C-alpha positions as CSV (number, residue, x, y, z in Angstrom):
1,K,-0.1,-0.2,-0.2
2,G,2.8,2.2,0.5
3,Q,2.2,5.6,2.1
4,E,-1.8,5.5,1.5
5,E,-2.7,6.9,4.3
6,E,-0.3,10.2,4.0
7,M,-1.4,10.5,0.4
8,L,-5.1,10.8,1.3
9,N,-4.3,12.8,4.0
10,Y,-2.4,15.3,1.7
11,L,-5.1,15.1,-1.0
12,K,-7.8,16.1,1.6
13,K,-6.0,18.7,3.5
14,R,-3.5,20.2,0.8
15,V,-5.0,19.8,-2.6
16,K,-7.5,22.5,-3.2
17,A,-9.8,20.3,-5.6
18,F,-13.3,19.7,-6.0
19,V,-15.8,18.1,-8.4
20,V,-18.9,19.4,-10.1
21,H,-21.3,17.0,-11.6
22,L,-24.3,18.2,-13.5
23,G,-27.1,15.8,-14.9
24,V,-27.6,12.2,-14.7
25,V,-25.8,9.8,-12.7
26,N,-24.9,6.3,-14.3
27,E,-22.5,3.7,-13.2
28,V,-19.4,5.4,-14.6
29,V,-20.1,8.6,-12.9
30,A,-21.0,6.9,-9.7
31,A,-17.6,5.0,-9.8
32,V,-15.5,8.3,-10.4
33,A,-17.5,10.1,-7.6
34,L,-16.8,7.4,-5.1
35,G,-13.1,7.8,-6.1
36,A,-13.2,11.3,-5.7
37,L,-14.6,11.0,-2.2
38,Y,-12.1,8.3,-1.2
39,C,-9.6,10.9,-1.8
40,G,-11.4,13.5,0.2
41,I,-12.6,15.4,-2.8
42,P,-15.8,17.0,-2.4
43,I,-18.6,16.9,-5.1
44,I,-21.3,19.5,-5.7
45,T,-24.2,18.4,-7.8
46,D,-27.4,19.3,-9.0
47,C,-29.0,16.1,-8.6
48,D,-31.1,14.6,-5.6
49,L,-28.7,12.7,-3.9
50,P,-28.3,12.3,0.1
51,E,-25.8,15.1,1.3
52,L,-22.8,14.1,3.2
53,D,-20.9,16.8,5.2
54,N,-18.5,18.8,3.3
55,L,-18.0,15.9,0.8
56,V,-21.6,15.8,-1.0
57,V,-23.4,19.0,-1.4
58,V,-26.6,19.3,-3.7
59,E,-26.7,23.1,-5.4
60,K,-29.7,23.8,-7.6
61,D,-28.7,27.0,-8.7
62,A,-26.1,26.6,-11.4
63,T,-24.9,30.5,-10.8
64,K,-24.0,29.3,-7.2
65,V,-22.0,25.9,-8.0
66,I,-18.6,27.5,-8.2
67,G,-18.9,29.8,-5.2
68,T,-20.0,26.7,-3.1
69,A,-17.1,24.7,-4.1
70,I,-15.0,27.5,-3.6
71,D,-16.4,28.1,0.0
72,L,-16.3,24.0,0.5
73,K,-12.3,24.0,-0.2
74,G,-11.7,27.4,1.3
75,I,-10.0,28.5,-1.9
76,K,-8.5,32.0,-1.8
77,I,-8.7,34.3,-4.5
78,R,-6.4,37.0,-5.0
79,L,-6.8,39.7,-7.8
80,T,-3.5,41.4,-8.3
81,K,-5.0,44.4,-10.4
82,V,-8.4,46.6,-9.8
83,P,-10.1,46.6,-12.9
84,I,-10.7,50.5,-13.1
85,P,-9.8,53.2,-15.8
86,V,-7.7,55.2,-13.2
87,P,-4.6,54.5,-11.1
88,Y,-5.1,52.4,-8.2
89,G,-2.8,52.4,-5.0
90,P,-1.9,53.9,-1.5
91,A,-0.1,56.8,-3.1
92,F,-3.5,58.3,-3.6
93,E,-4.9,57.8,-0.2
94,G,-4.5,61.2,0.9
95,E,-6.0,63.1,-2.2
96,I,-8.3,65.8,-1.4
97,I,-10.9,66.7,-3.9
98,R,-12.1,70.3,-3.7
99,K,-15.9,70.7,-4.6
100,K,-14.9,72.7,-7.5
101,D,-13.1,69.7,-8.9
102,A,-15.9,67.2,-8.0
103,Y,-18.0,65.9,-10.7
104,L,-20.4,64.5,-8.0
105,E,-20.6,64.3,-4.2
106,A,-22.8,62.3,-2.0
107,G,-23.5,62.4,1.8
108,G,-21.9,64.6,4.2
109,T,-24.9,66.0,5.3
110,R,-25.8,67.2,1.8
111,S,-27.6,64.2,0.9
112,I,-29.0,61.0,2.3
113,S,-26.1,58.3,2.1
114,F,-25.0,55.2,3.8
115,E,-22.6,52.2,3.5
116,L,-23.4,48.9,4.8
117,V,-21.5,45.4,4.4
118,R,-23.5,42.4,5.7
119,M,-23.4,38.7,5.5
120,N,-25.5,36.9,3.0
121,D,-25.6,33.1,2.0
122,N,-27.2,34.0,-1.2
123,T,-24.0,36.4,-2.2
124,I,-23.5,36.1,-5.9
125,D,-19.9,36.6,-6.6
126,G,-18.8,39.3,-8.9
127,K,-22.1,40.5,-9.1
128,I,-22.5,44.6,-9.3
129,E,-25.9,46.1,-9.4
130,I,-26.9,49.9,-10.1
131,I,-30.2,50.9,-8.7
132,G,-30.8,54.3,-10.1
133,K,-28.3,56.6,-12.4
134,D,-24.7,56.1,-12.9
135,V,-22.5,58.8,-13.9
136,D,-23.4,59.1,-17.6
137,E,-26.9,60.4,-16.6
138,I,-25.9,62.4,-13.8
139,P,-24.8,66.1,-14.3
140,F,-21.7,68.0,-13.2
141,G,-21.8,69.1,-10.2
142,S,-24.6,67.1,-8.7
143,T,-25.2,66.1,-5.2
144,I,-26.7,62.7,-5.0
145,P,-28.4,60.2,-2.6
146,L,-26.4,57.2,-2.4
147,G,-26.5,53.7,-0.9
148,I,-23.6,51.3,-1.1
149,V,-24.8,47.8,0.2
150,V,-21.8,45.1,0.1
151,D,-22.9,41.3,0.5
152,V,-20.4,39.0,1.5
153,A,-20.0,35.2,2.2
154,G,-17.5,32.6,3.2
155,K,-17.0,29.7,5.2
156,K,-15.2,31.4,8.0
157,M,-17.2,34.5,7.5
158,E,-19.0,35.5,10.9
159,K,-21.5,38.4,11.7
160,D,-19.0,40.0,14.2
161,F,-16.4,40.7,11.0
162,E,-19.0,43.0,9.3
163,S,-18.4,46.1,11.0
164,V,-14.4,45.6,10.7
165,I,-14.8,44.7,7.0
166,E,-17.0,47.8,6.2
167,R,-14.7,50.1,7.7
168,R,-12.5,49.1,5.4
169,I,-14.3,50.9,2.6
170,H,-12.7,54.3,3.6
171,I,-9.3,53.3,2.7
172,F,-10.3,50.8,-0.2
173,L,-12.0,53.9,-2.1
174,N,-9.3,56.3,-1.2
175,Y,-6.7,54.2,-3.2
176,A,-8.5,55.2,-6.3
177,E,-7.4,58.4,-8.0
178,G,-10.5,60.4,-8.3
179,I,-12.2,59.2,-5.4
180,W,-12.5,61.1,-1.9
181,H,-14.2,59.2,0.9
182,A,-14.6,60.3,4.8
183,G,-16.8,59.3,7.5
184,Q,-18.7,55.9,7.7
185,R,-22.0,54.3,8.3
186,N,-24.8,56.8,7.2
187,L,-22.4,59.8,7.9
188,N,-19.6,58.8,4.8
189,W,-19.0,61.4,2.5
190,I,-17.8,60.6,-1.2
191,R,-16.5,63.0,-4.1
192,M,-15.5,61.6,-7.7
193,S,-13.5,64.3,-9.3
194,K,-14.1,65.6,-12.8
195,S,-10.8,64.3,-14.3
196,A,-11.5,60.7,-13.2
197,V,-14.9,60.7,-14.8
198,E,-13.4,61.9,-18.2
199,K,-11.1,59.0,-17.9
200,G,-14.0,56.8,-17.5
201,L,-14.5,56.3,-13.8
202,R,-18.0,55.4,-13.1
203,L,-20.0,54.5,-9.8
204,K,-20.0,50.6,-11.0
205,H,-16.0,51.1,-10.5
206,I,-16.7,51.2,-6.7
207,G,-18.2,47.7,-6.9
208,D,-15.3,46.6,-8.7
209,I,-12.6,48.3,-6.1
210,L,-14.8,46.8,-3.3
211,I,-14.9,43.3,-4.7
212,S,-11.4,43.3,-6.0
213,K,-10.2,44.3,-2.5
214,F,-12.4,42.1,-0.3
215,R,-11.4,39.2,-2.0
216,S,-7.7,39.7,-1.6
217,E,-7.6,41.4,1.8
218,F,-10.0,39.3,3.5
219,S,-9.3,36.0,1.5
220,G,-8.9,34.2,4.7
221,V,-13.0,34.6,5.6
222,I,-14.5,35.9,2.6
223,S,-14.9,33.9,-1.0
224,R,-17.9,35.6,-2.3
225,V,-18.7,39.4,-2.7
226,Q,-21.4,41.4,-4.5
227,V,-21.9,45.1,-4.5
228,T,-25.2,47.4,-4.9
229,I,-24.9,50.9,-5.7
230,I,-28.0,53.0,-5.1
231,T,-28.5,56.4,-6.4
232,D,-32.3,56.2,-6.4
233,E,-33.3,58.3,-3.6
234,E,-36.6,56.5,-2.6
235,E,-34.8,53.0,-2.7
236,V,-31.8,54.6,-0.8
237,K,-34.5,55.7,1.8
238,R,-36.3,52.3,1.7
239,R,-33.0,50.5,2.6
240,L,-31.7,52.9,5.2
241,P,-33.7,51.9,8.3
242,E,-32.4,48.3,7.8
243,A,-28.8,49.7,7.8
244,L,-29.7,51.8,10.8
245,A,-31.4,48.7,12.8
246,I,-27.7,46.7,12.0
247,Y,-25.6,49.7,13.3
248,S,-27.8,49.8,16.4
249,E,-27.3,45.9,16.7
250,R,-23.6,46.2,16.7
251,D,-23.3,48.9,19.4
252,K,-25.4,46.8,21.9
253,R,-22.7,44.3,21.8
254,L,-20.7,45.8,24.3
255,S,-22.8,46.0,27.3
256,G,-21.3,44.6,30.5
257,L,-17.6,45.4,29.2
258,T,-16.0,48.1,31.3
259,D,-12.4,49.9,31.0
260,E,-11.3,48.4,34.3
261,T,-12.4,44.6,33.5
262,V,-10.0,44.6,30.5
263,S,-6.2,44.7,30.6
264,T,-6.0,45.9,26.8
265,F,-7.0,48.5,24.6
266,Y,-6.6,48.8,21.0
267,T,-5.1,51.4,18.7
268,C,-6.9,52.4,15.2
269,L,-4.7,54.2,12.8
270,L,-7.2,53.9,9.7
271,C,-7.2,57.6,9.5
272,Q,-3.8,58.4,9.1
273,S,-3.7,59.3,5.6
274,F,-5.5,62.4,6.2
275,A,-4.3,62.8,9.9
276,P,-0.8,61.1,9.7
277,D,0.0,61.9,13.7
278,H,-3.5,60.8,14.7
279,V,-4.0,57.8,17.0
280,C,-7.3,56.5,18.1
281,I,-7.4,54.2,21.4
282,V,-10.5,52.4,21.6
283,T,-11.6,50.8,24.8
284,P,-14.8,49.2,26.1
285,E,-16.3,52.4,27.0
286,R,-15.1,54.7,24.4
287,L,-15.3,53.8,20.9
288,G,-13.6,55.2,18.0
289,L,-14.5,58.9,17.3
290,C,-15.7,57.6,13.8
291,G,-18.6,55.8,15.5
292,A,-17.9,52.9,13.6
293,I,-15.0,50.8,15.3
294,N,-15.5,49.8,19.1
295,W,-13.6,47.6,21.2
296,L,-14.9,44.4,20.1
297,D,-14.5,45.5,16.3
298,A,-11.1,46.4,17.0
299,K,-10.6,42.9,18.7
300,T,-11.8,41.1,15.8
301,S,-9.9,43.3,13.4
302,Y,-6.6,42.4,14.9
303,E,-7.7,38.7,15.0
304,I,-8.5,39.1,11.1
305,T,-5.5,40.8,10.2
306,P,-2.8,40.9,12.9
307,T,-0.8,43.5,10.9
308,G,-3.6,45.8,10.2
309,P,-4.6,49.5,11.8
310,N,-6.2,47.8,15.2
311,Q,-3.2,46.7,17.6
312,P,-3.5,45.4,21.1
313,V,-2.0,47.9,23.7
314,E,-1.5,47.1,27.4
315,K,-2.3,49.6,29.5
316,S,0.4,48.9,32.0
317,D,1.3,51.3,34.8
318,V,-1.8,53.6,35.9
319,I,-0.5,57.3,36.2
320,D,-3.8,59.0,36.6
321,E,-6.9,56.8,37.4
322,K,-9.2,59.5,37.2
323,K,-8.1,61.4,33.9
324,G,-7.3,58.0,32.2
325,S,-3.6,58.1,31.8
326,F,-1.6,54.8,31.6
327,K,2.3,54.2,30.6
328,G,1.6,51.6,28.3
329,I,-0.8,53.6,26.3
330,N,1.4,56.9,26.3
331,Q,4.2,54.8,24.9
332,V,2.2,53.5,22.0
333,V,0.6,56.8,21.3
334,M,4.1,58.3,21.2
335,E,5.4,55.8,18.6
336,K,2.3,55.7,16.3
337,S,2.4,59.5,16.4
338,H,5.7,59.8,15.2
339,G,6.7,61.4,18.3
340,K,4.3,64.4,18.0
341,V,2.0,63.1,20.9
342,E,3.8,62.3,24.0
343,E,1.0,61.7,26.4
344,I,-2.7,61.6,26.5
345,N,-5.7,61.4,29.0
346,L,-8.6,59.1,27.9
347,Y,-11.1,60.5,30.0
348,S,-10.2,64.3,29.8
349,M,-10.8,67.0,27.1
350,M,-9.0,69.9,29.0
351,D,-5.6,68.1,29.7
352,K,-3.6,66.4,27.2
353,P,-6.9,65.1,25.1
354,M,-6.9,62.5,22.7
355,T,-6.2,63.8,19.1
356,S,-9.0,63.9,16.4
357,C,-8.6,63.2,12.7
358,G,-11.7,64.3,10.5
359,C,-14.3,61.5,10.7
360,F,-15.7,62.1,14.2
361,E,-19.3,61.9,14.5
362,C,-19.7,65.1,17.2
363,I,-17.3,67.8,18.6
364,V,-17.3,68.3,22.2
365,A,-16.0,71.9,22.7
366,F,-15.6,74.2,26.2
367,V,-18.0,76.9,27.0
368,P,-16.1,79.1,29.5
369,E,-19.1,81.5,30.2
370,C,-20.8,78.4,31.4
371,N,-18.1,76.3,33.1
372,G,-19.5,73.6,30.9
373,V,-19.3,72.0,27.4
374,M,-21.3,72.0,24.1
375,I,-21.6,69.1,21.7
376,V,-22.5,69.4,18.1
377,N,-23.2,66.8,15.6
378,R,-22.3,66.5,11.9
379,E,-25.4,66.8,10.5
380,Y,-26.2,70.0,12.7
381,S,-25.5,72.8,10.2
382,G,-26.4,75.8,12.6
383,D,-24.7,78.0,14.8
384,T,-23.1,76.9,18.3
385,P,-22.3,78.6,21.7
386,T,-18.8,78.9,20.6
387,G,-19.5,81.2,17.4
388,M,-18.4,78.8,15.2
389,K,-20.4,75.9,12.9
390,F,-19.5,72.4,12.9
391,S,-17.6,73.0,9.5
392,T,-15.3,75.5,11.2
393,L,-14.9,73.7,14.4
394,A,-14.0,70.6,12.7
395,G,-11.0,72.6,10.9
396,T,-9.8,73.4,14.1
397,V,-10.0,70.3,16.3
398,G,-9.1,67.8,13.2
399,G,-5.8,66.9,11.7
400,G,-4.0,65.0,14.9
401,V,-3.3,67.8,17.0
402,Q,-4.0,68.0,20.6
403,V,-6.5,70.9,21.2
404,P,-7.2,71.3,24.9
405,G,-11.0,72.1,25.3
406,F,-12.1,70.6,22.1
407,M,-12.3,67.0,21.0
408,G,-13.6,64.9,18.4
409,I,-16.2,61.8,19.8
410,G,-18.4,59.3,18.5
411,R,-21.9,59.7,19.2
412,Q,-22.0,56.6,21.5
413,Y,-19.4,58.2,23.8
414,I,-21.7,60.8,25.0
415,T,-23.7,58.1,26.9
416,S,-20.6,56.3,28.2
417,R,-19.7,55.9,31.8
418,K,-16.5,57.5,30.9
419,F,-17.4,60.5,29.1
420,I,-15.1,63.2,29.8
421,S,-15.1,61.8,33.3
422,G,-11.8,63.3,34.4
423,D,-13.3,66.7,33.7
424,G,-17.0,66.1,35.5
425,G,-18.6,63.8,33.1
426,L,-21.9,64.2,32.0
427,G,-23.2,66.9,34.2
428,R,-20.9,69.4,32.1
429,I,-23.0,69.1,29.1
430,V,-24.9,72.6,28.8
431,W,-25.9,72.8,25.0
432,M,-26.7,70.3,22.3
433,P,-28.6,70.6,19.0
434,K,-32.3,69.5,19.4
435,M,-31.8,66.7,16.8
436,L,-29.0,65.2,18.8
437,K,-30.9,65.4,22.0
438,E,-33.8,63.4,20.7
439,G,-31.3,60.8,19.0
440,I,-29.7,59.8,22.5
441,K,-32.7,60.9,24.8
442,D,-33.4,57.1,26.1
443,K,-29.6,56.1,26.7
444,F,-29.0,59.6,27.9
445,E,-31.7,59.8,30.7
446,E,-30.6,56.1,31.6
447,R,-27.2,56.8,32.2
448,A,-28.3,60.4,33.9
449,K,-30.3,58.6,36.2
450,E,-27.8,56.0,37.2
451,L,-25.1,59.0,38.0
452,G,-27.7,60.6,40.2
453,L,-28.5,63.1,37.7
454,D,-32.3,62.8,36.8
455,G,-33.7,65.4,34.5
456,L,-30.5,66.4,33.4
457,M,-31.9,66.4,29.6
458,D,-34.5,68.9,30.3
459,K,-31.6,71.1,31.9
460,I,-29.3,71.3,28.6
461,A,-30.2,74.1,26.1
462,D,-30.4,73.7,22.4
463,E,-30.5,76.1,19.3
464,T,-34.5,76.8,20.2
465,I,-33.4,78.0,23.4
466,G,-30.3,80.2,21.8
467,V,-27.1,79.6,20.6
468,R,-25.1,82.5,22.2
469,P,-23.2,81.5,25.5
470,E,-25.4,84.4,27.5
471,E,-28.6,82.8,26.4
472,V,-27.5,79.5,27.5
473,L,-26.2,80.6,30.7
474,E,-29.5,82.5,31.5
475,Y,-31.3,78.9,30.7
476,I,-29.0,76.6,32.9
477,T,-29.4,79.4,35.5
478,K,-33.2,79.0,35.5
479,K,-32.9,75.3,35.5
480,E,-30.7,74.9,38.3
481,H,-28.1,72.9,36.0
482,P,-25.6,70.8,38.1
483,V,-22.6,72.5,36.3
484,L,-23.4,75.7,38.4
485,K,-22.0,73.7,41.4
486,M,-19.0,72.3,39.8
487,P,-15.1,73.3,40.3
488,P,-14.0,75.5,37.5
489,M,-12.9,73.4,34.5
490,I,-9.9,75.5,33.9
C-alpha cells in the first residue's frame, strides 16, 4: 500500500480540488465519484442525492455552484489588479478633491447616504448592480443620494466581522485616484473628481474596487462578494432603516464590558492618511471617534489581520486613574504619532486630550461662560455657543493635533460612563442641538439616572433656546443645572 494514508491526508487537506457534477448519474459517474470521495475531494451536484457533510453538496442553482465549491475547499482568490480606468494604490490615499473639482458628491449632510456590509449566504460572487443612475446620466456638480450595500459570504465569515470589513471601505475607495471618501455608516461623504470621470470612472467601479479588495485582503474569511450601488433616492430611503437597525445591533454588543475589566485596549490608525499623527485608542467604554469601530470590532480586526490598523495595547502602569493616563498607552501613542503626541488622557478634554482626525461624528467644545461643554453633531449645520459651526470647528479640532478644550468623539461616547469623566462627566453638558438630544434621549436619561442626575436632559439648552453663551447661561441658571455647582474646568 505504500504511503496510502499520508497521500489521502495530503489530498484532503492540501489539494484545493473539487468535482462539479451536473446531470444524470450512471455507473461510470458513480464509480468516479466514489473515487473522488475516497480521496477527500468534495462533489457539488445538481442531482437529488443524499448530502454528506463537506463531501457531497446539492446545489440546484447553477450560478452558485462554483461559489459553493470555493467555500467548501477554502480557496482564496487574489486579484492583483483592480479593474478600473484610473490609477489605484496607497499613493492616492491622501488625495483631496475640492468641491469645484468634484463631478459629483454624496452624503456629508448634503444628501442621504449610507454604506453597509452584511453577511448573506445568497451572495452572487462578482455581481455589481446599479439601482438608479450612473455617472453618464448625472450632470456635473450634482449632489446625489447614495447607498453602498456589500453582501459577503465565506465558510469562515462571521457576523462580528461585518463592521470591521465595512470600515475598510474608507481605505479601499481612497486608494483610487479621483475618489475621496470620509466618514462611515450613514455619515459617509464621497466625492468623485471631474478628471477621473473624464478618464472613464463610473459608480460601477466602486463595486469593482470593493469586490477586488475584499477578496484579496480578507481572503481568509470571504470568498464571495456582491455590491449594490443605489442612487435612486426612494430606494436609498427604503433601505436606510435596515442599515440603521444593523448599526444599532452592533453597538449593543458591548454591554457589560468596562475599561476596568480588560487589560488591553486597541489602536486604530485607519485615518492616518488624512491625519498622519492621529492615533485613536479604542476602549470598551470609548469607541473610535468615527463611531464605527468599538472595542470588540478592534479586537476582531486584529484577529483577522494581525498586522492591520488595530493593534492591542497593554494599559500597563496607571499614571492618573481619574483622567485615564496609562504608561503603556502613552508609549504606543508616542510611537504611532511619530513622536508628535507624548501623552494622552483618555477621560479628559481639557488636559492632554486624545487627538482627532476628521471622521468624528460629534465635537465637544468648552463653553467658558457656562463652566461646561457643548456638543455638536455633524448633521447640524447651524450656529453654536462657540461662535463656530460644525465645519469651522472641524477644521480647528482635526488633523491629529491635541487641542485642549476641544475633542472629536463618536456619538455613542456621549452616553458612556467614561464621557469626559476626568472633567466632571455628563453633568458638564450645557448645550446640544435638538436633533442630537432627541437621538440619544433614552440612553442619555438612563445614564443620567444612574449617575444621580435625573432630569438633566431638560436642563440642557439647544438652538431653540439660544446659540449665544449668555442665552445658554440664562437657561441653565433658570433650570438649576448641576454644572453651576461644579469646580472650574480651568
